[in-house]
C-alpha positions in Angstrom: -9.7 -22.2 -14.3 -7.3 -21.3 -11.5 -8.8 -18.6 -9.3 -7.6 -16.0 -6.8 -9.7 -14.1 -4.3 -8.9 -10.4 -3.9 -9.9 -8.2 -1.0 -10.2 -4.4 -1.4 -8.6 -1.7 0.7 -9.5 1.7 1.9 -11.4 3.9 -0.5 -14.0 1.3 -1.3 -16.3 2.0 1.5 -19.9 3.1 0.9 -22.9 3.5 3.1 -25.1 0.4 2.7 -22.3 -2.0 1.6 -23.1 -5.7 2.6 -26.7 -4.9 3.7 -28.4 -7.1 1.1 -25.8 -9.9 1.8 -26.8 -9.8 5.5 -30.4 -9.9 4.5 -30.1 -12.9 2.2 -27.5 -15.0 4.1 -27.6 -15.7 7.8 -23.8 -16.5 7.6 -23.2 -13.0 6.3 -25.3 -11.4 8.9 -23.3 -13.3 11.6 -20.1 -11.7 10.4 -21.4 -8.1 11.0 -22.8 -9.3 14.4 -19.4 -10.7 15.3 -17.6 -7.5 14.3 -20.1 -5.4 16.4 -19.5 -7.7 19.4 -15.7 -7.5 19.0 -15.7 -3.7 18.9 -18.4 -3.3 21.4 -20.3 -1.0 19.2 -22.8 -1.2 16.3 -20.4 -0.7 13.4 -23.0 -2.4 11.2 -25.4 0.5 11.9 -22.8 3.0 10.7 -22.1 0.9 7.6 -25.7 0.6 6.7 -27.3 3.8 8.1 -24.6 6.3 9.0 -22.9 9.1 7.0 -20.1 8.6 4.5 -17.7 10.9 6.3 -17.9 9.0 9.5 -17.5 5.7 7.7 -14.5 7.0 5.9 -12.6 7.7 9.1 -9.6 5.2 9.0 -10.5 3.5 12.2 -14.1 2.9 11.0 -13.3 2.2 7.3 -10.8 -0.6 8.0 -12.9 -3.0 10.0 -16.0 -2.1 8.1 -14.4 -3.1 4.8 -13.1 -6.3 6.4 -16.7 -7.1 7.6 -18.1 -6.6 4.2 -15.6 -8.8 2.5 -15.9 -11.7 4.9 -19.7 -11.4 4.7 -19.4 -11.8 0.9 -17.1 -14.7 1.4 -19.5 -16.4 3.8 -22.3 -16.0 1.3 -20.1 -17.7 -1.4 -19.4 -20.5 1.1 -23.0 -20.8 1.8 -23.5 -21.5 -1.8 -20.8 -24.1 -2.0 -17.9 -21.9 -3.3 -15.2 -22.3 -0.5 -12.1 -20.2 0.0 -10.2 -23.5 -0.7 -11.5 -23.3 -4.3 -8.9 -20.5 -4.9 -5.3 -21.1 -5.6 -4.4 -17.9 -3.7 -5.8 -14.9 -1.8 -4.5 -11.4 -1.6 -5.6 -8.0 -0.3 -4.7 -4.4 -0.9 -3.3 -2.9 2.3 -6.0 -3.5 5.0 -7.4 -6.0 2.5 -4.6 -8.3 3.5 -6.3 -8.7 6.9 -9.5 -9.7 5.1 -7.6 -12.2 2.9 -6.0 -13.7 6.0 -9.4 -13.9 7.7 -11.0 -15.6 4.7 -8.1 -18.1 4.7 -8.5 -18.9 8.4 -5.3 -17.3 9.7 -7.1 -14.7 11.7 -10.6 -14.9 13.5 -13.2 -12.3 12.5 -13.1 -10.8 16.0 -9.3 -10.5 16.1 -9.3 -9.0 12.5 -11.8 -6.4 13.6 -9.9 -5.4 16.7 -6.6 -5.4 14.9 -8.0 -3.2 12.2 -9.5 -0.8 14.6 -6.1 -0.6 16.4 -4.3 -0.2 13.0 -6.6 2.5 11.8 -6.2 4.5 15.1 -2.5 4.0 15.1 -2.0 5.1 11.5 -4.2 8.2 12.1 -2.2 9.0 15.3 1.3 8.4 13.7 1.3 11.7 11.9 -0.6 15.0 12.9 -3.4 15.9 10.4 -2.0 18.1 7.8 1.6 17.1 8.1 1.4 14.1 5.7 -0.2 13.5 2.3 -0.5 11.1 -0.6 -0.8 11.7 -4.3 -1.5 9.5 -7.3 0.9 9.7 -10.2 -0.6 8.5 -13.5 1.3 7.6 -16.6 4.8 7.1 -15.2 6.6 3.7 -14.4 7.5 2.7 -10.9 11.1 3.6 -11.5 10.3 7.0 -12.8 8.1 7.8 -9.8 10.8 6.5 -7.5 13.2 9.1 -9.1 10.6 11.8 -8.9 10.0 11.0 -5.1 13.7 11.0 -4.4 14.1 14.3 -6.1 11.2 15.8 -4.3 12.1 14.6 -0.8 14.7 17.4 0.0 15.4 16.0 3.5 11.7 15.1 4.0 10.0 11.8 3.4 8.5 11.0 -0.1 8.3 7.5 -1.3 6.4 5.2 -3.8 3.7 3.7 -1.4 1.3 1.9 -3.8 2.4 0.4 -7.1 -1.1 -0.3 -8.3 -0.8 -1.0 -12.0 1.4 -0.1 -15.0 -0.1 3.5 -15.0 -0.7 4.3 -11.4 1.8 4.7 -8.6 0.8 6.5 -5.4 3.5 8.5 -3.4 3.3 9.2 0.3 5.2 11.4 2.8 5.4 14.9 4.2 2.8 17.1 2.5 5.3 19.6 1.0 7.4 16.9 -0.4 4.4 15.1 -1.9 3.2 18.4 -3.5 6.7 18.9 -5.0 6.4 15.3 -6.3 3.2 16.1 -8.2 4.9 19.0 -10.0 8.1 17.1 -10.8 5.9 14.2 -12.1 4.1 16.4 -14.5 7.5 17.8 -15.6 8.6 14.1 -16.2 5.6 13.5 -18.5 3.0 12.2 -16.1 -0.6 12.3 -17.6 -2.0 13.4 -14.1 -0.7 13.9 -10.6 -3.4 14.4 -8.1 -3.4 14.8 -4.3 -5.6 12.2 -2.6 -8.3 12.9 0.0 -6.6 10.8 2.7 -6.1 11.5 6.4 -2.6 10.2 6.8 0.5 9.3 4.7 0.1 5.5 4.6 2.8 3.0 3.5 5.8 5.2 4.1 8.5 5.8 6.9 6.2 8.3 8.7 4.1 5.3 9.7 6.9 3.9 11.9 5.1 4.7 15.2 2.1 2.8 13.9 4.3 -0.1 13.0 5.4 -0.3 16.7 1.8 -0.3 17.9 0.9 -3.1 15.4 3.9 -5.2 16.5 2.6 -5.2 20.1 -1.1 -5.8 19.0 -0.1 -8.7 16.6 2.1 -10.3 19.2 -1.0 -10.7 21.4 -3.1 -12.4 18.8 -3.3 -16.0 17.5 -2.3 -16.4 13.9 -2.7 -19.7 12.2 -1.3 -21.0 9.0 -3.7 -20.0 6.3 -5.6 -22.8 4.4 -4.8 -20.9 1.1 -1.5 -19.2 0.5 -1.6 -15.5 0.9 0.3 -13.3 -1.6 1.7 -10.6 0.7 1.8 -6.9 -0.1 5.4 -6.3 0.8 7.0 -9.3 -0.8 4.6 -9.9 -3.7 4.7 -13.7 -3.3 2.9 -16.4 -1.5 3.4 -16.9 2.3 2.0 -19.9 4.2 3.6 -19.7 7.7 1.9 -17.8 10.6 5.3 -16.5 11.9 6.0 -14.9 8.5 2.6 -13.4 8.3 2.9 -11.8 11.7 6.2 -10.2 10.7 5.0 -9.1 7.2 1.9 -7.4 8.7 4.3 -5.1 10.8 6.5 -4.4 7.7 3.3 -3.6 5.7 2.6 -0.5 7.7 5.7 1.3 6.4 6.3 -0.8 3.3 5.0 -0.3 -0.2 1.9 -2.1 -1.5 3.4 -4.0 -4.4 0.0 -4.8 -6.1 1.2 -4.8 -9.7 3.8 -7.4 -8.8 1.3 -9.3 -6.6 -1.1 -9.8 -9.6 1.7 -10.5 -12.0 3.1 -13.1 -9.6 -0.3 -14.9 -9.5 -0.6 -14.8 -13.2 2.9 -16.4 -13.6 1.8 -19.0 -11.1 -1.2 -20.1 -13.1 -4.1 -17.9 -11.9 -6.3 -16.8 -14.8 -9.4 -15.6 -13.0 -9.6 -12.9 -10.2 -12.7 -12.4 -8.0 -12.9 -9.2 -5.9 -14.6 -10.1 -2.7 -16.4 -7.2 -1.0 -17.0 -3.5 -1.7 -16.2 -1.9 -5.0 -14.4 -2.9 -8.2 -11.2 -1.0 -7.9 -8.9 -4.1 -7.7 -10.4 -5.9 -10.8 -9.9 -2.6 -12.6 -6.2 -2.7 -11.6 -6.1 -6.4 -12.7 -7.4 -5.5 -16.1 -4.8 -2.8 -16.6 -2.0 -5.2 -15.4 -3.1 -8.1 -17.7 -6.1 -7.6 -20.0 -6.2 -11.3 -20.6 -7.2 -12.2 -17.0 -10.8 -13.0 -16.3 -12.4 -10.9 -13.5 -15.6 -11.0 -11.4 -16.8 -8.7 -8.5 -18.6 -10.2 -5.6 -20.3 -7.5 -3.5 -24.0 -8.2 -3.4 -26.3 -11.2 -3.1 -27.0 -10.9 -6.8 -23.2 -11.2 -7.5 -23.1 -14.3 -5.4 -26.0 -15.8 -7.3 -24.4 -15.0 -10.7 -21.1 -16.7 -9.5 -23.0 -19.8 -8.5 -24.7 -19.8 -11.9 -21.4 -19.5 -13.6 
């Protein structure tokens, strides 16, 4: 079977994630230690023993989720399942940094520092309460784009995450997003719910954060990945470090084209998707995009052992 490794984004974080991986695999523990060293703080202590609200803060959640994903990847590699066994890697929003790290394009330390900077920049780009995001369930991407355009009324409101055929997330000014939820229901949406997020990600309001990340990325070494990375903003494989650097800047304000990303990999021969790290949100999306695709979640030592056993 042709396999792709997927890496989760914000929202998957839970206290205790990765702890048993670190206990069972020295290579996994080393990832958390490397992240702690890079950030000059014990992020691992927050991940394993802290409180959920603190972990959920954007500047903590982003490097924490990357650390957990790469720890799971290192555990797989310790059992002989290398990243090169995948045809492609991809990650949802911040998960793209995890994918790039798994594929050798970024070092663990650089990814941790970039994600700390990214989380801080995204939080600082818009004052708390000014922006919002909402999930629209049961409308197509085109329908949601129409709703967002009608709701904008001179403000920002845009389709930010095209997750699967039944779920599109809109992002922008809070009042505009609230208008979008009402218009979506009028247009026949099954549900339209405001999301508990601290900033309006993946829309034009994130432009200040994109400038910060442009500077941060320019100072970091990015190598060509050993496995092609299917990038969020273009929904196709990229293999050059120069293109990756540019797309990571575009990703801050650009939409996460996840439905198209999965469909592109299916069209290019992938029939098995493994979610590497915390949670199972991405394989849930995969199943809604294409029920015939095989899926597996790798978040614990038991999951790694099950994968090795086949």
